[in-house]
C-alpha positions in Angstrom: -5.0 1.9 1.9 -3.5 5.3 1.2 -2.9 7.2 -2.0 -0.8 10.3 -2.5 -1.7 13.5 -0.7 -5.0 12.3 0.8 -3.2 9.7 2.9 -3.5 11.8 6.1 -7.2 11.0 6.3 -6.5 7.3 6.6 -3.7 7.8 9.1 -6.0 9.8 11.3 -8.5 7.0 11.2 -5.9 4.6 12.5 -4.3 7.0 15.0 -6.1 5.6 18.1 -5.1 2.0 17.4 -2.3 0.5 19.4 -0.4 -1.2 16.6 2.9 -2.9 17.1 4.2 -2.2 13.5 3.3 -0.7 10.2 3.9 -2.7 7.0 4.0 -0.5 3.9 3.7 -2.0 0.5 4.2 0.0 -2.7 5.1 -0.5 -6.4 8.6 -0.3 -7.9 8.6 2.7 -10.3 12.3 2.5 -11.3 13.6 -1.1 -11.0 11.9 -4.0 -12.8 12.1 -7.3 -11.0 10.1 -10.5 -10.2 8.6 -10.8 -6.8 8.7 -8.4 -3.8 11.6 -6.7 -2.1 11.6 -6.3 1.6 13.9 -4.1 3.8 14.7 -6.1 6.9 17.0 -4.0 9.2 18.1 -0.5 10.2 16.0 2.7 10.1 14.6 5.1 7.6 15.0 8.9 8.0 12.0 11.2 8.0 11.5 14.9 8.8 10.0 13.7 12.1 13.0 11.5 13.0 14.1 8.0 12.2 11.7 5.2 11.9 13.2 1.8 12.7 12.5 -1.4 10.8 10.9 -4.3 12.7 13.4 -6.9 11.8 11.6 -9.8 13.5 8.3 -9.1 11.7 10.2 -8.5 8.4 12.0 -11.9 8.7 8.7 -13.6 9.6 7.0 -12.2 6.5 10.0 -13.1 4.3 9.9 -16.7 5.5 6.3 -17.1 4.3 7.1 -16.8 0.6 9.9 -17.4 -1.8 8.7 -14.4 -3.8 9.9 -12.1 -1.0 13.5 -11.2 -1.4 16.0 -8.6 -0.4 16.8 -6.3 -3.3 18.1 -3.0 -1.9 18.4 -1.3 -5.4 14.6 -1.5 -5.6 14.3 0.9 -2.7 17.0 3.3 -3.7 14.9 5.8 -5.6 11.5 4.5 -4.7 9.0 7.1 -3.4 5.9 5.0 -3.0 7.1 3.8 0.5 9.1 7.0 1.4 6.1 9.3 1.1 4.2 7.3 3.7 6.8 7.3 6.4 6.4 11.0 7.6 2.7 10.1 8.4 3.8 7.1 10.4 6.5 9.0 12.3 4.2 11.8 13.1 0.9 9.9 13.9 2.4 6.8 15.4 5.8 7.9 17.0 8.0 4.9 18.0 6.1 2.4 16.0 8.4 0.4 13.7 7.9 -0.3 10.0 8.4 -3.0 7.4 9.0 -1.5 3.9 8.1 -3.7 0.9 8.3 -2.9 -2.8 6.5 -5.0 -5.5 8.2 -5.6 -8.8 6.0 -7.0 -11.6 2.5 -6.9 -10.0 1.2 -10.2 -11.3 -1.8 -12.0 -10.0 0.5 -14.8 -8.5 2.7 -12.2 -6.8 -0.1 -10.1 -5.3 -2.0 -13.1 -3.9 1.2 -14.7 -2.6 2.1 -11.5 -0.8 -1.4 -11.2 0.7 -1.2 -14.8 2.0 2.3 -14.2 3.4 1.3 -11.0 5.2 -1.7 -12.6 6.9 0.3 -15.7 7.9 3.1 -13.7 9.4 0.8 -11.4 11.4 -1.2 -14.4 12.6 1.9 -16.2 13.8 3.0 -13.2 15.9 -0.5 -12.6 17.4 -0.1 -8.8 17.3 -2.0 -5.9 15.8 -0.2 -4.7 12.6 -1.3 -1.9 10.4 -1.1 -2.9 6.7 -0.6 0.0 4.2 -1.0 -0.2 0.5 0.6 2.9 -1.2 -0.5 3.7 -4.7 -1.7 6.5 -6.9 -4.8 5.8 -9.0 -5.2 6.7 -12.7 -2.5 8.9 -14.3 -2.6 11.8 -16.7 -6.2 11.4 -17.9 -8.7 14.3 -17.9 -10.7 14.5 -14.7 -13.8 12.8 -16.2 -11.9 9.8 -17.5 -9.9 9.6 -14.3 -13.1 9.6 -12.2 -14.5 6.8 -14.4 -11.4 4.7 -14.0 -10.9 5.4 -10.3 -14.6 4.5 -9.5 -13.8 0.9 -10.4 -11.0 0.8 -7.8 -13.0 2.5 -5.1 -15.9 0.1 -5.6 -13.7 -3.0 -5.4 -11.9 -1.7 -2.3 -15.1 -0.9 -0.5 -16.3 -4.4 -1.4 -13.1 -6.0 -0.1 -13.0 -7.6 -3.5 -9.3 -8.5 -4.1 -10.1 -10.8 -7.0 -12.4 -8.3 -8.6 -9.8 -5.6 -8.3 -7.2 -7.9 -9.8 -9.4 -8.7 -12.8 -10.0 -5.0 -13.3 -6.2 -4.3 -13.3 -5.6 -7.2 -15.7 -8.1 -5.8 -18.1 -7.0 -2.1 -17.7 -3.6 -1.4 -16.0 -4.3 2.4 -16.1 -6.5 2.0 -12.9 -3.5 2.3 -10.5 0.3 2.1 -10.6 0.3 0.1 -7.3 -2.8 -2.0 -7.8 -1.0 -5.2 -6.9 -0.1 -3.7 -3.5 -3.8 -2.9 -3.0 -4.8 -6.5 -4.0 -2.3 -7.9 -1.6 -3.4 -5.8 1.4 -7.1 -6.6 0.7 -6.4 -10.2 0.5 -4.4 -10.1 3.7 -7.0 -8.1 5.6 -9.7 -10.6 4.5 -7.6 -13.5 5.7 -7.1 -11.7 9.0 -10.8 -11.3 9.5 -11.6 -7.8 8.1 -15.2 -7.5 7.1 -15.6 -3.8 6.4 -14.0 -1.1 4.3 -14.7 2.5 3.5 -13.3 5.1 1.2 -12.6 8.1 3.4 -11.8 10.6 0.6 -11.3 10.7 -3.2 -9.7 13.6 -5.1 -7.5 14.2 -8.1 -4.6 16.6 -8.6 -6.9 19.1 -10.5 -8.7 19.8 -7.3 -5.5 21.5 -6.2 -3.9 22.8 -9.4 -7.2 23.7 -11.2 -5.9 21.9 -14.3 -8.4 19.1 -15.1 -7.0 18.2 -18.5 -4.4 15.8 -17.1 -4.8 14.6 -13.5 -3.7 11.9 -11.1 -6.3 10.2 -8.9 -5.9 9.7 -5.2 -7.9 8.1 -2.4 -7.7 7.2 1.2 -9.5 4.1 2.4 -9.7 2.1 5.7 -10.2 -1.6 6.1 -11.1 -3.3 9.4 
C-alpha cells in the first residue's frame, strides 16, 4: 500500500518476492464514473522502459465483477497509477501489471473489488502483488494532517477494511484513494494475509518546510 513519494520503501520490502504480476489500484481524479476501470492489454511506458499488461490476469479480474469495466478515458490523465510504474519497472523488471482506476469509491464498489481481486488471484494460483495507490490528507496544516492520517495508519496496520471504510464515510478528507486501500486490504485478508506494517509516514512539509498546508503520505506492507 503505497502513497506518493514514500512508495520506494514498500517496493523495497517486496523486492525479493517472486511475483508473477503487479495489480495497481488508484482513484480517478479527473473522470467521474461508477465502478472500476481496468486496462487489459498493451504496455505502459516508463523511464525504465515499457511495462506490459498481463492480459490473462486482467481478464480474470474483470470476469469476477460487473463493476469492473473498460473505460480508457479514465486512464488518460490519471497519475495515481502512472506514478507507481517506474518503481515496478525498476525494482521488478519484466513483471507485468494490471492497471485499475476506481471511480466513485463507494462501500459497495470497494468491497466488490476486494472480492474480485482475491477470487481472480486464487483462481490462477500465483503470487500477485496488490498495490493501492493513494495520497492521504490534503492541504491541512501538519498537525491536522497527522491527526487525520493516524486514523488511516491504524486501520491499515489492523487490516481493518471495514473500519477504514467507516472512517472514510465519516470523513472523506482522510485519503483521496481510500476506496483503493479498502479493496486491497479486503483482498489481502481473503487471500490469507494476517499482518501489516506501516513502513514510513511523512508529509510534504518534511521536504518543503511549509507545514501550513501539506499532503500526507505513507508506505505500508501487508502479508
